[in-house]
N, C-alpha and C positions, 0 to 999 in steps of 0.2 A: 651193647651197653647194659649194665645191670641197673634195674630200676628199683627205687625205694621211695615210699610215700613220705613226703615232707609236709609238715604242718604249715599251712599258710596263715600267718598271724595277721591277716587282713587281706582281703582282695581289693582294698580301696586304693588301687594304684591308677585307675583310669584317668584321674585328673592330672597325674604327672607323666603318664605315658602318652605318647603321641597317639591321636585317634586314627592315624592312617599310615604312619611309618614308624620304624623302630628307632629313629634317631632320638637320643635322650633329650627331654624337654629342657628348656632354659630354666635357670634357678628361679624358684618362686619366692615370694615374700616369706619371711620367717614366720612360722606359725607360733602361736602362744601355747606353751606346754604347761600343764599343771597335773603331773602324774605323781601320786604319792608313793612313798616307799612301801614295799610289799613283795608279794610273789611275782617273779619275773614273767611266768607264763600268763598271769593275769594282766600285767602291765603292758605287754607287747601289743595286744589288740587295741588298747586305748591309744598307744603311741602311733600305730598305723593309721587309725582313724583320724588322728589330729594332723598327721603329716602327709598322708597319702602314699607313704613309702611301704612297699611290700617287704615283709621280713619273713624269710624262710629258715626253718630250723628243724633239726631232728628232735622230737619230743624228749628223747633220752638226755640231750644236752641241757634241758631246762629243769629237769627233776631236782627239786630242793633248792633251786637258785632263787636268791632274793635280790631286789634292786634298791638302791638308795633313793630312787625317784629322780625326777627332773622337773624344773620349773623355769619359766622365763621364755623370752622370744629367741629361739634358736633355730638354725637351719636343721634339716632332717638328720644329716650326718653327725653334726655336733651333738644334737639331742640324743641320738642313739648311742653315741660313745659314752655320754654321761649316764645313760640308763644302764649301760653294761658295766659300769665301774664296780670293781670288787667281785664280779661274777666269774672271772676266769674265762670270759668269752670275748671275742672280737668279731668283726664282720668283714666281708669283702663286698664292695659295691659292684653290682652287675646291671647296668641299664637302670630300669625302674625298680629293681629289687636289691635287697641286702641279704646275703647268706651268712648266717651265724656259724662260728666254728670255735674250737678251743684256742685260746690266745697263743699257745705254743705251736699249734698245728699249722703247717704250710700246705696250701692247696696247689696241686699240680694237675691240671686237667687240660686236655687239648681243646682249642677253641671249637665251638659248634660251627656247622656249615653256615655259610653266609645267609642262606634263605631263612635260617632260624633267627638270626639276628634281626631280620626284617620284621619279625612278628612281635607286635608290641606287647603281647601278653606272655611271651615265652620266657622261661628261665633257662638261659644258656649256661654253658660251663664257665667257671670263673677264670680270670686271668692267671697265668703262672705267677706264683708269689715267692718261691724260693726253690730249694733243692730237695725238699721233702716229697715223698711219693704218695702221701696220703691223698685220697680222692673224695670229693663231695659228689654223691650220686643225686640225680634229680629226675623229676618227671618234666618232660618238655611238652608244652602245648603248642603244636604247630598248626599252620594253615590259617588263611585269611578269615574264613567264616567262624572257625573255632575261636580265633583271637577276638573277633567282634563279640561273640557270646561271653567270653571270659571277661572282657572289659565291662560289658553291660552288667554282669553279675557282680563285679567289683563295685560298680557304682551303686547297685542296689544294697549291698551289704554295708557300705560305708554311710549311706545317706541318713540324714536325721529323720526323714519322713518316709512313708511308703511310696516307693518310686520304682519304676522300671525304665530301662533304657535300651537303645540300640545305637551302634556306632558304625561308621564306614569301615568296610573291610580294608579298603585301601583308598588312596586319593582318587577321587572321581568315581568310586565304585561303591554304591550302597548295595545292601543285599536284595534290593528290588529296583526296578526302573522308576518307581514312584514312591515317594516318602510315605504316603498314606498306606500303600500296599505293604511296605516294609513294616509298618506299625502293626499289621495284622498279627504278627507272631508275639507281640507283647501280651501278657496275660490280661484278660479283661477288655481288650481293644478289638473292635470290629470297624469296618469302613462302609461308607455309602459311595456307590459307584455312579458315574455319569459317562455314558458312551464307553463303558468298560474300564474306564480309568478311575482310580481312587480319587474321590473329591473331598469328602468329609470323614471325620472319625467319630466313633461313639465309644465311650468308656463305661464299662460295667453296665452295658445295656442302654444307658441314657443317650438320647439323641445328640447331634452335633451342637445344638443350641446350648447345651449344658457344659460345654468345654470352652476354655480360652486358649489361644495360641500366642506364644511369645517367640521373638527372634533374639537370641542371645539375652534372654531375660527381659526383653522389652516388648510391650504390647504391640502387636502387628496391626497395621491397617488392613481393611477387609474389602476385597473386590466383590461387586454385586452381580447378581444374575440379570443379564440384559435380554436374554432370549425370550422370556415371557413375563407375565405380570407377577409371577411368584418370586418373592425376594428371600434371600438367605439371612439377612439381618446382620448378626455378628459372626457368622460362621466363616472361618478362614478357608479359602479355596486352595487346596493343596496342589491343584493342577497348574497354578501360577508359579510354583517354585520348583525348579529342576533339582533332582536329587544329587547331581554332581556338585552342587554348591554347598552341600550339607555335610558336616563332619559327624554329627550325632543328633539324637533326639531323646529327650527325657519326658516321661509321662508321670507327673506327680499326682498321686491319688489321694493323698491327705495334704492339707495346706500347711504352710509355714507363715508366721506373722509377717515375714519379710517379703512374701510373694504377693503379687497383685491379687485382689479379691475378684470374684466373678464366676467361679467354677464350682458347681455342685458335682459335676462329673470328674474332670481332671484338668490339670494344667499341662499343655503340650509345649515344651520349650525346644525350639530348633536352634542348633548350634552350628555356626559356620567356622571354616578354617581360619586360623590365625598363625602368623609367621613364627613367633617365638615359641608357640606350642609345638610346631613342627620341628624347630630347633636347628635346621640346617638348610642349605640351599637345595631346592627341589624343583624339578620340572616333571610334570605329569600330563598325559594326554590320553584321550580315548576316541575311538570312531566306531560307530555301530550302524548297521543297516537293519531295519525292522520291517517285517512283512505281516500286516494285518490280513488274515486270510479272507475275511468276508469282503473287505474293501478292495482286495486285489492289487495293492500298491506296495512299493518299497520306499521306505522313508529313511533319511539320513539323520544321524545324531552325532555331534562332535563336541568335545569339551577339552579344556586345557587349564593347567594351573602352573603358576610361576611364583615361587616363594624365595626370598633372599633375606639373609641375616648377616650382620657385620661380624667381624672376627671375634669380638668379645661378647657377642650375642646380647648386646644391649639395645639394638634397633633392628627391626625387620619390617618388610613390606610384602604383601601377598596380593596377587590378582588371579581370580578364577573366572573363566568364561564358558558359556555353553550355548549351543544353537541346536535346535531340533525341529523337525517337521513330523507331523502325524496326520495320516489319512484315516478317517473313521467312517464306518457305516453301521447303522443299526436298523434291523428289521423289527418293526413293532406292530402290535395291535394295542392301541391306546384310545383315549377318549371313550372308554367303555363306561357307560353310566347306567345306574340302576335307581329305581325309586320304590317307595312303598305306598300302598294304597291309603289315601287320605279320606277318612270317612266323612269329612266335611264337603267333599266334592261329589258330583254325579258319577264321574269316572271311578273314583275310589270306592263308592258304595257298590257300583256294578262289579268291579273286580273282587271285592270282598265277598259278594254274593256267590261268586264262582270259586271261592276258596283261595283267592290269590292275595297274598300280603306283599310280596316282593316281586318286582318285574323289571326287565331290562328296557332301556329306552334308546340306546344308540351304541354303535360300535364303529371304530375308526382305524383301519389299517394304515400304517405310516412307514415310509422309507425315509430315513434321515442320513444325510451325508455331510461330512465336515472335512475341511482342510485347516489344520492348525500349524502355526509357526510361532516358535517360542525362542526368545533370547534372554539371557540372564548374565549377570556379573556380580561378583563379590570382591570388594577391596578392603584390605585391613592393614593397618600400620600400628606397630607397637614400639614404645620407647620405654626402656627399663634401665636407666643409668645406674641405679643402685638397688639393693634389695628393698629399700624403703620407698621407692618411687616408681610408679608405672602409669603410663598414659596410653590409651588404646582408642583408635579411631576405626569405626566400622561403617561401611557403606554397602548397600545391596540394591540391585535394580533388576526387575524382570518385566518383560513385555510379551504379551500373548495376543496374537491375531487369530481370529476364528472366522472362517467363511462357512456359512451354514446354508444348506439347501434341503428343504423338507417337501416331500410329496405325500399327499394324503387324500383319502376319500372317506365318506361316512355313509352308513346306512341306518336310518332312523327306524326304530321298532315302535311305531305309534300304537299304543295299546288300545286307543279308542277305535281303531279300524280293524281290530282282530276279526278274522273270518270265523263265524260260528262253527264249532266242531273241529277247528284246527288246533285248539289249545292243548298244550302239554304242561301239566301242573304237577310238581313234586314237592311235597312237604311245604305247601303254601307258597311255593315259588313258581312263577311262570317261566318256563325254560324253553318253550317252543311254540310256534304258531305261524300263521300267515297273516301279513298285514299289508297295508298300503303305505309305501315309504317315500321319503324324499332323500336326496343325497347331495352332499357338498363336496366338490372336488377342489382342492386348493394346492397352491405351491407357495412356500415361504422362502424368501432369499434374504440373507442379512450378512453384514460384515460387522463383527464385534471386536473390541479391543480392550485389553486390561493392562494397565500399568501399575506397578507396585514399587515404591521407593522407600528406603529407610536410611537415614543418616544419624549417626550417634557418636558421642565421645564420652569416654569414661576416664577419670583420674583417681588414683589411689596414692595416699601419702601416709607413712607411718611416722609419728612424732612421739618419741618415748614409747609408752605402752599403748598409746592410742593409734588406731588406724582409721583414717577418714577417707571417704570416697564420695565422688560426685558424678552424676550421670545426666546427660541431656540427650534427648532423642526427638526426631521428627519423622513421622511416617505418613505416607500419602498413597492412597489406592484410588485410582480413577478408572472407571469402566464406562464405555460408551458404544453407541452404534456408529462406527466410523463411516458406514453407509447406512441410510435408513432401512429399517425392516419393511419389506413389502410382501403382502399376502395377496395373491391373485386367486379370487374365489368364483366358482360357478355353483349355482344352487337351483334345484328343481325337482319335480316329481319323477320317480322311476317306476311307478306301478307297483304291482304286488311282489312281495319278497317273502320267502319262508326262512325262518331262523330256527336254530336248535343250539342252545347254550350248553357248553361243556363244563365239567368240573376241573379244577387245577390238577387234581390227582390223576386225571385221565391223560395228561401230557399231550392233548390235542387242542387245536383251536376250535372255536364255535363254527357251526356250519351256517352259511348265508347263501341262499340261492335266489337269483334274480329271474323272475318268470319271463319278462319280455325285454328288459333293458340291457344294453351293452355299454359298459363303462369305457370301452375303447373307442366309442363313437364320438368324434369331436362335436357333433351337432346334437348330442343328447340333452345337454343342459344349457339353460340361458345363463349369461354372465350375471354375477351379483354385484361385485365391487372389488376395488383394490384398497386394501387396508395399509396405510402408510404410518410409520411411527419412528420418531427419534427418541432416544433415551440416554441419560447419563447419570452417573452416580459418583460423587466425590466424598471419600472418607478420609478425614484428617485426624491425626492424633499428635499432640505435642506434649512432652513430659519432661519434668526436671525432678531430680531426686538427690537427696543428701543422706549419707549414712555415717555412723560412727560406731566403733566397737573397741573393746579392750579385754584382755584376760583379767580375771579376778580370782581371789582365793577366799571366797565366802562360804565356808563349809563345803557342801557338794557342788556349788556353783563355780564354773570355770571361765565363763565369758558372759559379757553383757553387750547388747547391741540395740541401737534404736535408729530410727530414720523417719524422714518425711518425704512425701511425693505429691506432686501436683500434676494432674492430667487434664487435658482439654480435648474433647473429642467432638467432631462435627460431622454430620451426614447431610449432604444436599442431594436430593433426588428429583430429577426433572423428566417429565414425559409429555410428549405432544403427539396427537393422533389426527389423521385426516382419513375419511372414507371417500374415495373417488368413485363416483357413479355416473356422472354426466358423460354421454356418448358411449356408455358401456352397459348400464343396467338393463336387464331383460332382453338383451340382444343375443343372437346366436352367431357363432363364428366358425369358419371352415377350418380345414386341417392345417392351413398355413400358419395358424396362430398357436399350433401345438407342436411338441417334440415327441420323439419316440421314447417309450418308457425305458429307463437306462439299465434295468436289472432283469435278467431272465430267470433268476433263481430266488426271487423275493419270497421270504418265508419258506424256503425250500427245505429247511431242516426240521420242520414240524408238520404233523398231520392236521387235517381240518380242511373243510371245503368252503372257500370264499374267494371272490375275485382277487387275482394276484397281479394283474396289470390294469392300467387305466390311462386315459389321456393325460399328458403332462403340459400344462400351459406354459407358453414362452412369455415370461414376465416383461421382457423388453418390448415385445410387440404390443402387448396390451398397454404398457406404460406410455407408449408413443401416442395412444389414442386418448389418454386421460386429459381432462381439462385441468391444467395446472393452476387456474385461477381459484379453484375451490379452496376453502380455508377450513381449518379445524374449528372445533367448538372450544372457545376459551374456558368455558365453565368446566368442560371435561378435563382439559389440561391442568387446570388449577386443582381439581380434586384428586388428580393422580400424583401431584408433586407435593413435596414436603421438605421441611428442615427440622433436624433434631440435634440438639447439642447437650453435652454433659460436661460439667466441671466437677472433678473429683479431687478432693483434698484428703489425703490419707496419712496417718502416722502409725508407727508401730514401736513396740519395745519387746525384747525377748532376752532370755538367758539360757545358756547351756549348762547342763549339769553332768558330772561324771563322778560316780560313787560306787559303793558296793552294797548289795543286799544279799543276805545269807551267804556271804563270801563270794558272790559272783558280780562281775562288772555290770553296772546299770548306767546308761547314759540317756540323756533326753534333752528336750527343748520345750520351754514354756514361753508363750508369748500372747500378745493381744494386738489386734489391728483395728483402728477406728477409721471409718471412711464416711465422709459427708459428700453426697451427690446432689448437685443442683442441675435439674433437668428442664430443658425448654423444648416444647414441641410446637411447631408452627406449620400452618397449611390452610386448607379450605374445607369447611364442612358443607355437605350438600343437604339442603332442606327438602329435597324432592322436586324443587323447581328452580333453585338458585344455589350458587356456591358463595359462601361468605367467609371472609378471612377469620381465622381463629388462632389463638396463641394460648398455650397452657404452660404454666410454670409449677414446678414441684421440687421441694428439697426434702431429703430424707437422710438419716444417719444410721449406720450399722456399726455395732460393736461386735467384733469377731475374735473371740479367744481361740487359741490353738494349744494343743498338748500332744507331744510325740515322745514316746519312751521306747528304748530298745535294751534288752537284757541278754547277756551271753549266758545261757543256761549251762552250756558246756563250751568247749573250744570250737565246736562245729555247729551247735544248735543255738539259734537266736530267736527271741520272741519280741514282738512289737505290739504296742497298744497306742491308739491315737483317738483323740476326740477334738471336735472343732465345730464352731458355728460358721456356716458358709452361705453365700448368696449367689444367685445368677440373675443378672439384670435382664429384663425382657428384650426381645429383638428390637432393634432400632426401627424396623419397618412396622412392627406391632405398636410401637409408641407413637407413630405418626398419625395425625388427624387426616387420613386419606380415605378415598373411596374409589376403587377401580371396578368399572363395569365391564363385563365380558359378554358381548352379543355376537361373537364370531360364529358360534354354533347355533343350534336351534334351541338349546337350553340356556336361559338367561341366568347368569351367576354374577356375584360381586364379592370383592374382598375389601375389608375395611380395617382400620387401626383403632387403637384405644389408648389415648395419651394418659389415662388415669390408672393404667396398670401398675400394680405393685410388683417389686422383685420377688422371685422365688427366694424363700428363706428356709434353711434346714440346719438341724443339728445332725452331725454324722459321727459314727463310731466305727473304728476298725481294730481288728486283732489278727495278727499273722504269726505263723510259726515257720521259721526258715532253717532248713538243715543243709549245711554246706558240707556234704559228705566226701567230696573229692575236689581237687583243683578244677575250676571251670564247671562244676556240677552242683546242683541243688535240687531239693524238693521243698516246695513252698505251699502252705495252705493258709487261706485267709478268709475271714468273714467280715461283712460290712453291713451297716444299717444306717439309713438316712430318714429322718423325720422332717418332712417338708410341709411348710405352711404357705398359704397364698399362692399356690401353684397356678400356672396359666394353661388354659386349654381353649380350643376353638369351639364356638357354638354357632349354630345355623339359625337364622331368622329370615323372614321375608320383609323386604322393603319395596316401596313404590317410588320410582323415579321417572318423571315425565309420563306418568300414566301406565308404566309397565312394571310388572312385579319381578323382582330379582331375588334369588336365594343368596343371602349375604352370609359369608363366613367371616367371623371377627373374633379376636381374642378376648377372654375375660378371666378374672381371677376366680379360682375355685376354692375349695376348703382345704383340708389337710390331705397329705398323701404320705405313704411310707414305702421305702425301698429297702429290701433286705436281700442278701445274696452271699455266695461263696465263690472263691477263686482257688483253683488248684493248678500248680505249675510244676513241671519236672524237666530238668535239663541235665544231660550227662555226656561227658566226653570219655569215650571208652579207651583211655590211654593205657590201661593195664592189660588189655587183650594182646595176645601174641600177634606179630606181624603176619599178614598185612591188615588184620582187623583192627589194629590200634588207630586207624584213621576214621573210625566210625563215630558218629555223634547223633544225638536225638534230643528233641525238645517238644513238649506238648503242654497245652494249657486248656482249661475249661472254666467257664464262668456261668453261674446261674443267678438270675435276677428275678425277684418276685416283687410285684407292686400292688398297692391298693390306694384308691383315691376316693374322696368324698366330694362329689360334684354338686350335691344339693342335699337337703335333709332327707330326701327319699331315694337318692341315687348314689350308690357306691359301686365302683368297678375298678379294673386295672387302669393304670396310666397308659395313655396312648404313646406311640412312637418309642416303645421300649422293647428290646429283644429279650426273651426269657432265657434262652440258652445260646451259647456260642462256644466254639472250640477251634484250636489251631494245632496242627501236627506238622513237624518238620523233621526229616531225616537227612543226614548228609554224610559224605565220605571225603576225606582229604588225606592224601598220602603223596609225599614227594611233590611232583609237579602237577598232579591230577587232583581235581576236586569236582564233586557232583552233589546236588541236593534237590529235594522235592518237598514242597510245602502245600498243605491243604488247609483251607480256611472255610469255616461254616458258621452261619448265623441263622437263628431260628426265625419263625414268623414275626413280623413287626406289625402290630395291630393299630388301626386308626379309628375304630368305632368305640363308642362309650355306652355301656348299659343297654345295648340293643337299640338305642334311639338312632344310632347312625348305621342302620342296616345296609345302606348303600355305600358306606365308606370303603375305599379301596385299601386293602391290606397287602403288605409285601410278604410273599411266601418265602419259606426257608431257602437259602441259597448257599452253595458251596463252590469253591474255585480251586483248581490245582495248578500250581506253577512249578517249574523245574529249571535247572541250569546245569551245564557241564562246562568246565574250563580246564585249560592246560597251559602251564607256564613254559613257553617256547624257549625263552632265555631267562636269565635272572632279572631282566628288565621288561620283558614283553610277555603278555598273557592273552590268549585267545579264549573267547567265551561264546557259548551257544545257550540261549535262553528261550523258554516258552511260557506263555501266560494263558490261563484258562484252557489248559490242554484237554479237558473233558468236554469242551465246547458247550459249557453249561449256559442256560438261558434263565432270565429272571421272570417270575410269574407274579401276578397279583390276583387277589380273590376278594369276594364280598362274603357276607354272612352266609354260612352253609357251605362254603368252599366253592361257590360258583365263580366262573371265569370273570376276571376283572382287568387283565392286561398281560402282555407278553413282550419281552425285550430280548433280542439276540444280537450280540456283537462279535461273536466268533473268537477264534484263537489268534494269537500274535506270536510270531517266532522272530528272534533277533540274533544276529551274529555280530561280534565286535572284537576289536583289539584294544588293549590297554598297555600303556608304556609309562615307566617311571624311572627317572634318572636323578 
């Protein structure tokens, strides 16, 4: 085949092309067109953006051609025909694209192979039109992953705001096993992992609390962390939503007035499959076996999708199901605590006299094992009797069961018992010595469950030039301890120990040597207690929205839209604790109450000398001895529990514009959103001796203007500018009047809320330059700046409860902060290379984020929980039936200390992960795939000021093999 570069007069076809199959989408409602008379080459991009129809043309055909323009509500084909009146050109429709040709020319080209027709972004040969032998030459973008990238780039170029997207390569096949992990390759996006699985996302360096997640444009309910007292607040857990249920994800980095407010970072919109978008009867299924190397198990994962549409494509129904199991193991050194010398204490003055400012206090090796079982379904029904009417019903449900088993021991480095002459001090930090220690051996067992449900209905109706729509949604996320958490604890003295702390850059663990004790001796330690806890969290969101829009011809303005939305969100959090000590405390038990340590290779991948086996309590045998008549403290349960609600009434108005500046097309959108929030926080405040009921009410209003402009500097070069005022509401847990005390270890800590917190507020500005130099390819550079006021950070203070002093961490509003950064992204499909190299592709992106925050009149420092640098690199090859790719994602250090006052804060060290996959299409309907995650076997490290060791987490590699079928 002879190849010739064709000008792509908009890559904005993703909305009309199927996200997972090449079947032509069902007809969409007629767009409102307002394209003035003028140069045809200039008019075509505006037409494509308005209709979503790709238009392909040889630039020579367009030279000197002028169009009479087109106005009114017309379908894409009718509109294009009117746009071409008098130009001597016509077109041939080919799936989601239209190929321009001279009106007298007949196209005669053999049909492309069937596998090309299955690629949603490909431009296949046109249908035979007559007996003329003239031929249209084309560049064909083939391959599933390349199609996914091409569709994502089409969405980006078309969008009114700064947006990046990913889409499913095929039904039931995202480009990663986890949606959060797939989002890593989006410019400016990094993820937070839990047990090796992507859990949260961060956009442009900002933490997960700065993002909002929506499902088909509707705010999603949020499952809460039940495992420990740390809560996520508003952060959506991506591990609850299987990727097989998802058709695509968009990350909006600049807001639109029509979108929900709440994200200074980005809006992550997850899109599920819908039947009329697929456009034809479809059956798809997949089966995968995964092997997590460290856990040593093989886990099943199966999914299926059934989509049906009637003959005239006016009604369709779709059901997608997924089931998977996952066995996890993590080898960790956690609970590493450091402190700094307090000159107001005798110990602090003694340490300072020896040149010590920072010193370690404890270290806790931990083996974590989990068995997860996840089920999910998506149901969608669409009814489109005419182009003017459409009704869509969406339902999604996921359920995640998690059996958790944790084994741990601690060694306390009690600075007050340092043996004279044993100290090792470096740069004011105590890093070695001999002390008299205590140890706590524990085992935690729990069964956790997470449900997430969303039901929604949407209706659209066009009446004359007006289009009205209404949307109602109900979302429910429930998390609970389906069986109570039990922690079986032994605690006592273990004599002298010698420690030597390492630096993270050394890639070795600290050394801990026990002089006389043997942690594998069941009789070494007396029993302490059984900690028993039940916990549940219910997150509800109900929303109703009404919108209206119409085309206009008011100078440069082409459309107006406005709407109103009412949201009601409620979070109920309940926790109850009992410490069982009767018949147990201070007693010694023989070997029959313990089990053999289950791993002979614990921490086997890393150097460092510390005990790697210890006795494992049998929780059932100790539980049989517990006095079940013991009760918890009502006061403690009350201060741990809370209720927070928000009623948000928001309205918006916006207008689109399409004009020319200096002879080049300029489009944009101006809008404003006004949101009034009524907040109620209820719970119990602790006076130090009693818990008293409290209730706080607060109402605040935000006026949030938005501006987005895009200009076509040339046919392939596009510039964008955007400005907006944005907010991020505080975490629901931070708004709660709660107080959680932690006395499980030997260091007493507490976490509290603050119902008086103000939202983060920011003005943000964006500028990007996008060069679409070839089909499916682009080079993008962008800069952003965010000016934040009333930002929230955690401060530490001491409180006294029942005569004991706790170190309390609670949120408070700081002063101003600024965030500035740049994004660079490059994507290229090397289709012009000679075979077999024409199957190569490459994409890379880099984000730099710099921050500064004023915490007090005398303290200015960087913002916490922000990564300064991150990058992603992906290379792939797709040719005929074979495909392969490798992706490496890296994120810089994430700091948690402020101005040096938080010397003991644990910071996350830079981390990179390599994933790869190979697939082969056995038949036109069946594909086999082999995938690997974290192939470099990377571990995550933490550090404190000076780079000293703060934590280690290793979860190993995972290899998967699967089969996918589509009919």
